[in-house]
N, C-alpha and C positions, 0 to 999 in steps of 0.2 A: 777284677773284671774277667769274664770268660774270654780267652783268646779265640777269635773266630778266623778260620782260614781265609775267608774271602777278604776280610779287612786287612789281615797281615799281607796277603798277596797284593792288595791295592796299595798299601803304604810303601811296600818294598819296591814293586815294579814301577809304579808311577813316579816314586821318588827318584829311582835310578834313571828312568826315561827322561824326566824333566832335568835332572842333573846333567845328563848327556846333552840335552838340547841347550842348556845354559852355556856349556863350553862351546858347542858348535855355533851358537848364536854369536858369542863373543869373537871367535876367530873369523866367522863370516863377516862380521862388522869391521874387522881390522885387517884381515889378510886375504881371505878367499872371496871370489875365485882368483886364481893366479892369472893375470892378464899380460900378454905380450904384444906390444905395439909394433906396427910396421910389417905385419905378415901379408902375404899376397893370397887373395882368394883363388881357389882352384878353378881353372877355366876362365879367369878374368885378370884384369890388371889393376884392380882396386886395392889400395892399401887399407887394411882393416885392423881391428883389435880382436885378437884371439884369446878367449878366456877358457882356462882349463879348470874343470871341476874335479878335485882330487878323489881317488878311489876310496880312501879311508873314510872320507866324509860321507860317501854314499852308504857304506856299511853302517856307520854310526847313526846316520839320519834315519834309515829304515828301522834299525834296532830300537831307537828311541821312540819312533812312531808306534811300533808294535807293543813296546812295554807300557807306554802311556795308555794306549787303547785297551790293552788287556787289563791293566790296573783299574782304569775307570769302569770297565765292564764288571770287574769283580766287586767293586763297591756297590753297583746296582744289585748284584745278587744278594747282598746282605739286607736289602730292603724287603719289608713285608709285601709291598705292592710296587714292584719295579716299574710298571707302566705309568705310575704316577710320579716318577722322579722329576719330571719336568716342572711340577708345581713348586719344588724347592727353589727354582731359579728366581721366583718372584720376591723372595725375602732377602735380597742382597743388601738391603740397607741395615739389617740387624743381625743376619746370620752368616757366620764364617763358612758354614757348609754351602750356603747359597752362593756366596762370593767365589768359593772354590769352583763350583759348577760353572758359573758364568765365565770365569777367567780361563778355565780349562778349555771351554769351547772357543773362546776368542783366540787362544794361543794356537789353535789349529789353523787359523787364517794365515799367519806368516809361514807356518810350516807347509801349508798347501802351496803358497806362492813360491817357496824355495824348491819344492818338489817339481812344480811346473817349469821353473827356470832350468833346473838341472836336466829335466827330460827334453826340453825343447832347445835350450841354448848351451847346455853344458858341453865343454870341449869342442865347440864348433866356432866358426867365425861369425861375427856380427858387424854391423856397420860401426864406424868409428864413434859416432855419437850414441847410437843405441836408442831404441824406443824407451818409453818410460818404464815398461815392464822388464826389459832386458838390459837396461843400463846397469853397469857394475855398481854405481853409487846407490841406485835404488835397491839392488840386491843386498848391499850392506845394511840398508834400512830394514830389510826383511830380517836379517840376522839379529840386529839390535832389538827388534820387536819380539823375536822368538826368545832371546835370552831374558828380556824383561818380563814377558808373559810367563815363562816357566818359573822364574824366580818368585814372582808374586803368587803364583798358584801354589807352590810349595809352602810359602809363608802362610797362606790361607789354610792349607791342610793342617799345618802345625797348630794354628790357633783354634781349629775345631776342638782340639783336646786341651790346649793350654787355657782356654776360657772357662772350662768346667770347674767351678769352685768346689763342688761337693767331692771331687776326686783329688786327694792330696798328692798322689803320684803324678798327676798331670798338670795341676795348677801351680807350676813353679817356673822360675826364670830359665831353666835349662832346656825345656822342651823345644822351643822354637829354634835356638841355636843348634841343637842336636839334629833336628830335621833338615835344616839348611846345609849343615856340614856333611851329613850323611848323603844328601843328594849330590853334592859336588864330588864327594869322595867316590861314590858309585860311578858317577860320570867319568872320572879320571880312570878308574879301573877298566871300564868298558872301552874307552877310547884307546887306552894302552893296548888292550887285547886286539881290537880291530886293526890298529896300526901295524901289528905284528903279522897280520895275514899276508900270504904271498901276493906280490904285486900291489900291495896297498901303500899308498904314499900320501903325503900331505903337502908336498912342495915340489919344485922342479929342480932342486939342487941337493947334492949329498950333504953340503954344509948345513943347510936348513933342516934336513932330516935329522942330522946329529943334534942340532939344537932342540928339535922337538923331543927327541929321546931324553935329552937332559931335563927339559922342562917337565915332561910327564913323570920321570923318576923322582925329581925333587918335589913335585906337587903331591905325589902319592905318599912319599915319606913324611912330608910336612902335615898333610891332612890326616894321616893315620895317627900321628901323635896328637894333633889338635882334637880330633873326634874322641879318641880314647880318653884324653884328659877331661873333656867336657862330659863324657858319659860317666866317668868316675865321680865327677862333681854331682851329677844327677843322682847317682845311686846313693851317695853320701847324704844328699838332701832328703830323699824319700825314706832313708833308714832312721832319720831322726823321729822321735815320738810325735805323733800327730796331735794337733792342738784341740781337735774336736772330739768330745767324749759323749757317752750316752747321756750324761747329765745336761750337756749343752743341747743335745737334740731334743730331749724331752722337756727342757726348761726346769728341771728339778735339781740341777746341780747345786743350788744353794743349800739343799738339805744334806748334802754329803756325797758319798760314793754311791752312784746309782748303778744298779745291776739288773739284768733281766731275771725275773722270778720264774717265768715260764715262756716257752717259745710260742709266738703268736699263731703258728701253723703247725699242724702235725705232719704235713708233707711239703715237698719243695714246690714253690710257686715261681712265677716268671722272674720276680726280682731276685730271689735267692739263687736261681739258676744262672741268670746273666751277670749279676753283680756280686755274687758270693763266692766266686772261684778263689781258691787259696793254693798257693805253692809253698811247700815247706822251705824254711830258711836254708837248710843244708843243700837242697836241690837248687835253690836260687843262687847260692854262692858258686856252685859248680857250673851252672849255666852262664853266670857272669864271666867266669874264668875262660870258658869255652868261647864265649863271644869275643872277649878281648884278644884271645890268641888267634882265632880263625879270621875274625873280621879286620883286625888292625895289626896284630903282631906278624903274622905270616906275610901279608901283602907288603907291609912296610919294610920288612927285612929283605924280601926278594927284590923290591924296587931299589933298595940301597945296594944290594949285591949286584944287580944288573948295571948300575952306574959304574961299579968297579970292574965288572967282567961283562962287557957289552954282548958277548956271544950268548949269554944266557937270557937275553931279552925276550925271545919268543916263548920259551918254556915258562919263564918266570911270570910273564904277563898272563897266561891262561891259568896257571896254578893260582896266582893272586886273585884273578876274577872269581874262580869257583870257590876258593876259600873265603874271600871277602863276602860274597853274596850269601854263602851258608851262614857265616857269622852274623850278617845283618838280619837274616831271617830269625836267628836265635835272639838277637837284641830286640827285634820287634815283638816276638812272642813274650819276652819278659816285660816289655813295656805295658802290655795289656794284663798279663798274669799277675804282676805285682801291684797293680792299681787297686785301691780299695775305695769303694763308694760309701759315702756317709750314710746311705740308707740302711746299711748293714748294722748300724748301731741299734736299730729297732729289733734286730734278730739275734742279739746276744753278743755282738762284737763289743770290745771294751773301748776301742778308739778307731778312727778312720781318717 
């Protein structure tokens, strides 16, 4: 398949944004906002509950919002008639693309609720019970909804490709796990980088900050190994000979080895342009090595090193982010470039 920049941008940015939202939603549902009971309102004598909205969360939430929005906008640019994209929403019963569109819009609802909460009630006093919208327990529900919506949206995105049986490189068991793991991995890299910014915090105590550093480092090391192993399994599966041949496509396989006697077209047409892209095996192997090194090797090694030498955390976090995202772009380019559509069997290909 021909790699298209808009689709690569969509899958990388939206995946990273949703991965960041998954992590934020989980910690919002379990830990944030950090609330302290027994505070006194300024200018009054009422005992209230003061809830602090961590700085690192703000950076990460805004970055996730921008990445998801830019990614979804890039996907619209790939359509022939972007203004008609709304029509795809009606096919949610049968189309993974439609389900992704509906869920992506629904996920913006808890995101908007969190943004309003942070803007209006973040780091200020509220009454001890809180209104329905400002109560910390309700805020935790927002986080759970954000995490669940983001996770299911990424799952739908992965199935857009995994459900396409004519494409051997996509219709296999590794595609969905790779998408989900890459989203989480990207989220960890982003959150680690934002937490390293000046005055960025996730808790009110130095002990919890240290635990967060440990959790992020261990998470990145673990996910880098898990995603690399899953990706190697994916590449091994697509390197195996395809089962569909020209004989199967034409129904003439019972006669023997079926080959194309003459090309059906003298010039390139839409199908050959979009689905006949080929990448040389030697280039593919080099790009795979680059992907493994930059996307997983460098960030995983730096995260492990930062656990041993905490003073390297800031530099290691940002190098890991840039290296990891560069490698993920390369991985996504290969995901499309190495995919072979069965329609090319009619244009001289021996298998697909």
